[in-house]
C-alpha positions in Angstrom: -1.2 5.3 11.7 1.1 2.5 9.2 -0.2 -0.6 8.3 0.0 -3.5 10.5 3.4 -5.5 9.5 3.0 -8.8 8.5 5.4 -11.5 6.9 6.3 -12.0 3.5 4.6 -15.3 3.1 1.2 -13.4 4.4 2.1 -10.7 1.3 2.0 -13.7 -1.2 -1.5 -15.2 0.1 -3.0 -11.4 0.2 -2.2 -11.0 -3.7 -3.3 -14.4 -4.3 -6.8 -13.9 -2.8 -7.0 -10.7 -4.1 -6.5 -11.9 -8.0 -8.9 -14.7 -6.9 -11.5 -12.9 -5.8 -11.3 -10.6 -8.9 -11.5 -13.8 -11.3 -14.3 -14.7 -12.7 -15.4 -18.4 -13.4 -16.8 -17.9 -16.8 -13.4 -16.4 -17.6 -11.4 -19.0 -16.4 -13.3 -21.3 -18.6 -15.6 -22.8 -15.9 -19.5 -23.4 -15.8 -20.9 -22.0 -12.5 -23.5 -24.0 -10.9 -27.2 -23.1 -9.8 -27.7 -20.7 -7.0 -25.9 -17.5 -6.1 -22.1 -17.9 -5.3 -21.0 -16.8 -1.6 -17.9 -15.4 -2.3 -16.8 -13.3 -5.5 -14.5 -14.4 -8.2 -13.0 -18.8 -7.9 -13.4 -20.6 -5.1 -9.8 -21.6 -3.6 -11.1 -25.5 -5.0 -11.3 -23.9 -8.4 -8.3 -22.4 -8.5 -6.2 -25.1 -7.3 -7.9 -27.4 -9.9 -6.9 -25.0 -12.4 -3.4 -24.7 -11.3 -3.1 -28.7 -10.7 -2.4 -27.9 -6.8 -3.9 -29.8 -4.1 -6.8 -27.5 -2.4 -4.6 -27.8 1.1 -1.8 -27.2 -0.6 -3.2 -24.1 -2.4 -4.8 -22.7 0.8 -1.6 -22.8 2.8 -0.3 -20.3 0.4 -3.3 -18.3 0.9 -2.7 -18.1 4.5 0.6 -17.8 4.7 1.8 -20.9 6.2 3.7 -22.2 2.3 6.1 -19.7 1.7 8.1 -21.9 -1.3 5.9 -22.3 -3.7 8.4 -23.7 -7.0 8.6 -21.8 -10.4 6.4 -24.1 -11.7 3.6 -23.5 -9.4 3.8 -19.6 -9.3 3.6 -20.0 -13.3 0.9 -22.3 -13.1 -1.3 -20.2 -10.9 -0.6 -17.0 -12.9 -1.8 -19.3 -15.4 -5.4 -19.7 -13.8 -5.6 -16.1 -12.6 -4.8 -14.7 -16.1 -2.4 -12.4 -14.7 -0.7 -9.9 -17.3 3.0 -10.0 -17.4 3.8 -7.4 -14.7 1.1 -9.1 -12.5 2.9 -12.3 -13.5 6.6 -10.9 -12.5 4.9 -9.5 -9.2 3.7 -12.8 -8.2 7.4 -14.5 -8.9 8.9 -11.6 -6.7 6.5 -12.3 -4.1 7.6 -15.8 -4.2 11.3 -15.2 -4.0 11.0 -13.0 -1.1 8.6 -15.4 0.8 11.4 -17.8 0.6 14.2 -15.8 1.5 12.7 -13.1 3.7 14.0 -12.4 7.2 15.5 -9.9 9.3 14.6 -6.3 10.5 13.1 -3.9 7.4 15.6 -1.9 5.9 15.8 2.1 7.1 13.9 4.6 4.7 15.9 5.4 1.8 17.8 8.8 1.6 15.9 11.5 0.4 18.9 13.4 -1.1 18.9 15.1 -4.5 22.1 15.6 -5.8 23.5 19.1 -7.2 23.6 17.9 -10.8 20.0 16.9 -11.1 18.9 19.9 -9.8 20.9 21.6 -12.8 19.2 19.4 -15.0 15.7 20.6 -13.7 16.9 24.0 -14.4 18.2 23.1 -18.0 14.6 21.8 -18.9 12.9 24.8 -18.4 10.2 25.7 -18.9 9.2 22.1 -19.1 8.2 21.3 -15.8 9.7 18.9 -14.2 10.7 17.3 -10.8 12.4 14.4 -9.1 10.6 11.8 -6.6 11.4 9.2 -4.3 10.0 5.7 -5.2 7.3 6.6 -2.4 6.3 9.8 -4.7 8.0 12.2 -2.2 8.4 15.6 -4.1 12.3 15.9 -3.4 13.2 18.5 -6.1 11.8 20.5 -8.7 11.6 23.3 -11.2 9.3 26.4 -10.8 6.7 24.6 -13.1 7.4 21.4 -12.0 5.6 22.6 -8.6 3.2 24.8 -9.8 1.8 22.3 -12.2 0.3 20.7 -9.2 -1.8 23.6 -8.6 -1.9 23.9 -4.2 1.1 21.7 -3.3 2.7 25.0 -2.9 0.7 25.5 0.1 2.1 22.6 1.7 5.3 22.1 4.0 8.3 21.4 1.6 9.2 17.8 3.1 5.1 16.8 3.2 4.7 17.0 -0.5 3.7 13.8 -2.0 2.3 13.0 -5.2 0.2 10.1 -4.2 -0.7 12.3 -1.1 -2.0 15.3 -3.4 -4.2 13.2 -5.5 -6.0 11.9 -2.6 -6.3 14.6 -0.1 -5.3 17.9 -1.6 -8.8 19.8 -2.3 -7.5 21.1 -5.2 -6.9 17.4 -7.3 -10.3 16.7 -8.5 -10.3 20.0 -10.3 -6.7 19.7 -11.5 -7.2 16.1 -13.0 -10.3 15.5 -15.2 -9.5 12.0 -15.4 -8.6 11.7 -11.9 -9.9 8.3 -11.3 -7.4 6.8 -14.2 -4.9 8.6 -12.2 -5.4 7.4 -8.8 -6.0 3.6 -10.0 -2.1 4.1 -11.9 -0.9 5.7 -8.6 -2.0 2.9 -6.1 -1.0 0.2 -8.3 2.5 1.7 -8.3 2.7 1.7 -4.6 1.0 -1.9 -4.4 3.6 -3.5 -6.7 6.4 -1.9 -4.6 5.0 -2.7 -1.1 4.3 -6.0 -2.3 8.1 -6.9 -2.5 9.2 -4.1 0.8 5.5 -4.2 2.9 7.4 -2.8 5.8 9.7 -0.1 4.4 9.1 2.9 6.4 8.5 5.4 3.9 6.0 3.2 2.3 4.3 2.3 5.3 3.8 6.1 6.5 2.5 6.8 3.5 0.2 4.0 3.1 -0.9 4.1 6.6 -1.7 8.0 6.1 -3.7 7.4 2.5 -5.9 4.4 4.4 -7.0 6.4 7.4 -7.6 9.5 5.6 -8.6 8.5 1.9 -11.9 5.7 1.6 -11.0 6.0 -2.3 -7.3 5.1 -1.4 -8.4 2.3 0.9 -10.7 0.6 -1.8 -8.3 0.8 -4.8 -5.7 -0.5 -1.7 -7.8 -3.8 -1.4 -8.0 -4.4 -4.8 -4.0 -5.4 -5.2 -3.8 -4.2 -8.8 -0.1 -3.6 -9.3 -0.4 -2.7 -13.0 -2.1 0.7 -13.8 -2.6 2.0 -17.8 0.3 3.7 -19.1 -1.0 7.1 -20.3 2.2 8.8 -22.5 0.0 12.3 -21.8 -1.6 14.2 -18.9 -4.3 16.8 -19.0 -4.5 19.4 -16.2 -6.9 22.2 -16.0 -5.0 24.5 -14.6 -6.5 27.9 -12.1 -3.4 30.3 -13.6 -2.9 28.8 -17.2 -6.2 27.2 -18.2 -6.7 23.8 -19.5 -3.3 22.2 -21.2 -2.2 18.6 -22.4 1.4 17.8 -21.7 3.5 14.6 -23.0 5.1 13.1 -19.8 8.1 11.1 -19.9 9.1 9.3 -16.3 13.0 8.2 -15.8 15.0 6.2 -13.3 17.9 7.8 -12.2 21.1 5.6 -12.1 23.1 5.6 -8.4 19.8 6.9 -6.4 17.3 4.2 -4.2 14.6 4.5 -6.4 14.6 8.3 -7.3 12.7 9.5 -10.6 12.9 12.0 -12.7 9.4 13.6 -14.5 9.5 15.8 -17.2 6.4 17.5 -18.8 6.8 18.6 -22.5 4.6 20.4 -24.9 5.4 20.8 -28.4 6.8 24.7 -29.5 4.2 26.9 -31.2 1.1 25.7 -29.8 -1.1 26.4 -27.2 -0.1 24.1 -24.6 3.5 25.3 -24.7 2.7 28.8 -24.7 0.6 27.7 -21.2 4.0 26.1 -20.2 5.9 29.4 -20.7 3.4 31.3 -18.9 3.2 28.9 -16.4 6.9 28.7 -15.7 7.3 32.7 -15.6 4.1 33.0 -13.2 5.7 30.4 -10.6 7.5 31.3 -7.4 11.0 31.5 -8.5 13.1 30.5 -5.3 10.6 27.5 -4.7 13.3 24.9 -6.4 16.0 26.0 -4.3 14.1 25.7 -0.9 12.9 22.4 -2.0 16.4 21.1 -2.9 17.9 22.0 0.2 15.4 20.6 2.4 15.8 17.0 0.4 19.7 17.3 0.9 19.0 17.8 4.7 17.2 14.7 5.0 18.8 11.6 5.1 
């Protein structure tokens, strides 16, 4: 199942509507009138007034009928909705895309992982590390990079995805003690990406599957949050090596179609580092090469 394809103007309107319904009148400096409000958050006319545009113009924006808001209007809407810097930039990106979009969606980006990146994954051992696509497909990893996500090795190499693991793997709730925070950040990242490229096949396939199979994902997807809490450490309750807290660093890889390198580290001499060493020693050693070859064959 894939989400229904839609125009870029509709995506802009979808974001505005989601943020409007989650902005309270009180936070916007308005005094709610008597009685129960029929809709959550701000009304269209309230947001239009705050942003200094007509209600008719704003309604057309939200319905995807108006696709060329000026930078001044975009900035005014961002202020009225109290967007943070990342959300404000996302709104700008949606507006630019709505104004210029045309043609067919691009093909899914290549999954090929270059040989020198596989060497890098080996070089950082025993630290768990992996390469993921923009839609969080696990393209390559060292032994600990796969073993850290307990149970993912049971999935076929071409179906391993970090978002899929969080929402669909039965072990994820146990492995991540802060699972709620993990899934919010995951959905925010996918929402931001899908907002500016909503019909890309790699994203529509993943989002469609998660919408169908995970009510938790569907609920967060409707909220349209595009910023998540950035944690510099992650805690795992691993069934083999116990509980460990690791520093995490994610890095964009130059010259790739949105691929990222993720590396977990622990201070030498600590129990967490001992657990990392044990994880690296006990993980299947042939898994990294198998995954890397699978990624190379998919383009």
